[in-house]
C-alpha positions in Angstrom: -18.5 24.6 -19.0 -18.7 24.3 -15.3 -15.3 25.1 -13.6 -16.5 24.0 -10.2 -14.7 20.9 -8.9 -16.9 18.7 -6.8 -16.4 15.4 -4.8 -18.6 13.7 -7.3 -16.5 14.8 -10.2 -13.4 13.3 -8.6 -14.9 9.9 -7.7 -14.6 7.7 -4.6 -11.7 8.7 -2.3 -10.3 6.6 0.6 -11.5 8.0 3.9 -8.1 9.3 5.2 -7.5 11.2 1.9 -11.1 12.5 2.1 -10.5 13.9 5.6 -7.2 15.5 4.7 -8.6 17.0 1.5 -11.6 18.4 3.4 -9.4 20.0 6.0 -7.1 21.4 3.3 -10.0 22.8 1.3 -11.4 24.5 4.3 -8.0 26.0 5.1 -7.7 27.2 1.5 -11.2 28.8 1.6 -10.2 30.7 4.8 -6.9 31.9 3.4 -6.0 35.2 1.7 -4.6 34.8 -1.7 -1.1 36.3 -2.2 -0.9 36.7 -5.9 -3.5 38.9 -7.6 -2.0 38.5 -11.1 -4.6 36.8 -13.4 -2.0 34.9 -15.3 -0.7 33.2 -12.1 -4.2 32.5 -10.8 -5.5 31.1 -14.1 -2.5 28.9 -14.7 -2.8 27.6 -11.1 -6.5 26.7 -11.7 -5.5 24.8 -14.8 -2.8 23.0 -12.9 -5.2 22.0 -10.2 -7.7 20.7 -12.8 -5.0 18.7 -14.5 -3.8 17.2 -11.1 -7.4 16.3 -10.2 -7.8 14.5 -13.5 -4.5 12.6 -12.9 -5.7 11.7 -9.4 -9.0 10.4 -10.8 -7.2 8.2 -13.4 -4.8 7.0 -10.7 -7.6 6.0 -8.4 -9.3 4.1 -11.3 -6.0 2.3 -12.0 -5.7 1.3 -8.4 -9.3 -0.1 -8.6 -8.3 -2.0 -11.7 -5.2 -3.5 -10.0 -7.3 -4.4 -6.9 -9.9 -6.1 -9.1 -7.2 -8.1 -10.9 -5.4 -9.1 -7.7 -8.8 -10.2 -6.2 -9.5 -12.3 -9.3 -6.1 -13.9 -9.3 -6.3 -14.6 -5.5 -9.7 -16.1 -5.8 -8.5 -18.5 -8.5 -5.5 -19.6 -6.5 -6.0 -22.8 -4.5 -3.8 -21.7 -1.6 -5.5 -18.3 -1.0 -8.0 -19.6 1.5 -5.1 -21.0 3.6 -3.5 -17.5 3.7 -6.8 -15.9 4.5 -7.3 -18.2 7.4 -4.1 -17.0 9.1 -4.9 -14.8 12.1 -4.5 -11.1 11.3 -3.8 -11.8 7.6 -7.0 -10.2 6.2 -7.5 -9.6 2.5 -4.5 -7.4 1.9 -1.8 -9.3 3.8 -3.2 -12.7 2.6 -2.6 -11.6 -1.0 0.8 -10.2 -0.1 1.8 -13.5 1.6 0.6 -15.4 -1.5 2.8 -13.1 -3.7 5.9 -13.6 -1.5 5.6 -17.3 -0.9 4.2 -18.2 -4.3 2.9 -21.5 -5.6 6.0 -23.6 -5.8 6.1 -25.5 -2.5 9.3 -27.2 -3.6 11.3 -24.0 -3.0 11.4 -25.0 0.7 12.3 -28.4 1.9 11.5 -27.6 5.6 9.2 -25.2 7.5 12.3 -23.7 9.0 13.4 -22.5 5.6 10.1 -20.8 5.1 10.3 -19.3 8.6 13.7 -17.9 7.7 12.3 -16.2 4.6 9.6 -14.5 6.7 12.0 -13.5 9.5 10.3 -15.3 12.3 13.0 -17.9 12.7 15.7 -17.0 15.2 19.3 -16.7 13.8 22.0 -17.4 16.3 24.7 -14.8 16.4 27.9 -15.5 18.4 30.3 -12.9 19.6 34.0 -13.4 20.0 33.4 -14.1 23.7 32.9 -17.6 25.1 29.4 -18.3 26.2 27.7 -15.5 24.2 24.8 -16.3 22.0 22.1 -13.9 20.9 19.0 -14.3 18.7 18.0 -12.0 15.9 15.7 -12.3 13.0 16.7 -11.7 9.4 13.8 -11.6 7.0 14.4 -11.5 3.3 14.2 -7.9 2.0 11.4 -8.8 -0.4 9.2 -10.4 2.3 10.1 -7.6 4.7 9.0 -4.9 2.2 5.7 -6.6 1.4 4.8 -7.3 5.0 6.0 -4.0 6.6 4.3 -1.7 4.1 0.9 -0.4 5.3 -2.1 -1.9 3.5 -3.4 0.2 0.6 -6.8 -1.3 0.3 
């Protein structure tokens, strides 16, 4: 059995992870091992193999989720509308669709939808006459979906 771990045996890896792994592997190759005990070294090798297998299955699961999300978005009649928004792209368009949903009756005005997204100003008045400030207060769900970095 070949105990060598190769990029091909792991499968496709996103570019940022590939760069990090390449740098990390180079640093490991240049390092001096501290333990010389065979039991420690052999168990560590087994752990790395197990973790690599988990990473491979996790990457496959992410691909499966992406495929299902793409299939559902393509079948949804409003998806082209979300894709057409400037800067939405594939990832944010699907996130917008998930947050806003299909039930247009949830909002009676565009202002209600703007409040959900946090782009509508909310007037806050202090206890002093003549003071008014504007803030935005997005829903926590919409804020989470739209502020998380894209994963695809």
